[in-house]
Steps between C-alpha positions, in 0.01 A plus 500: 500500500500406866443616851743394769554528871789367702654559839787405728489538877788444743360311798845491654717768333780344291399146597140413403305649209146432375440517127162509330373598159197493275448588136217490250613495138302560179687331217301547182426220251778250429591434138518145370810344344506590131549138393157400637304784344171372360314716246175342617531641851215727600554716807151642551463643850703224665833680538572649841812650651700280737515619862696374796503540877830438674565476874822433691586517870805396695759553773873566475731461798865613506758437770881502492523424130218243500177556309186293548198576285165351415209609286167382363357610167197461278425615146163475326452572130162542333437488125848374411481425126603150393429495127510173304468448125150355533228740383325498836822583687559852372360649821598218737564653842654341808499570872841445663592471866858480621575487870766377736773601741875555517747453787856627480808492724828670427825619651723776368852591598723782381604337173230245429171333579306176502124486453243223487135523401208261488192581291174309469266610221158365406346602167140441388326582173120525511522350849675187368861390539712676239681311227737628233242471223212686663758740635673580171605869519313528832637292786686178572510252789787577739478316831790511747838654419815537711778741399840558661736778388842593632784730395822637647737770377875495559557874477877487500492295179183639342350150485144397579390137513149368547247228442127446489292187540139452393307200632153449356296225665273251327155647444211260547207740532435485127170518313306170481643268235841672488825343614704653786773748414853379573723702728861592430811655652724748319837633619675801343843647582669824401820697551555866412823693477514880507860620476567736790671745267221479237167467688302575183601158361334174604602150403253226588501122487186294563417133520128448448327175591817374668359151562394466135138423590243419234190692601214713373451832671177510701353756260563280193196390300369143498669329796171376642389336173629153415472575127740798511879500523584827676783730396792422732741761630865502382744265672821614666634815336808716554459869418783753480426868457661842530340841531611862529312797643552850364 
């Protein structure tokens, strides 16, 4: 259940647009993972429905194929349940704040595009720096992320090629006593072939993690704790697939 309001206004028709939105969401009571259920839990009157307030505002400019956009955002959650096995944790509630900004620049031509985006996100739980333990099922530290995406289609051959790059910077604004999160860079490539005579068929080849980096995704549990070995993402992988639409 939610109430929402959003708007777009062209300051300069076809060139500059203002975007703004607000929502208030009632989310009910979150269930706990079934493997931590404790028969000694007592709920009493401590359970309350989670609610959130979400605000975003930004500008989008377009000119001769170029797009420049920027936005700021903030989300606040109240009564977000974070159950633990301990008896006293059955009704543990958290307050979460996530805020930041995004800046994007892109250019599109008839048969392709290239886009870049920078995002900076700060997450706090109970007004403290978030970590992946306190934020289990709730939120995770993010920091600064760069993404670049490009693709081009050769219509005469039915071939599309593209790539995307994700650059995640080191994150040092961790909770006291935690170690900084390591950054990483990931490059992915793809090529698609749609036969001109059979456009319902698609053949796709992908190379994921082209540089064969060993890294843990920023949302992976335990990176900030010296006693935990995080789950690393797969190394270089080649994926071949085919699909048909009917």
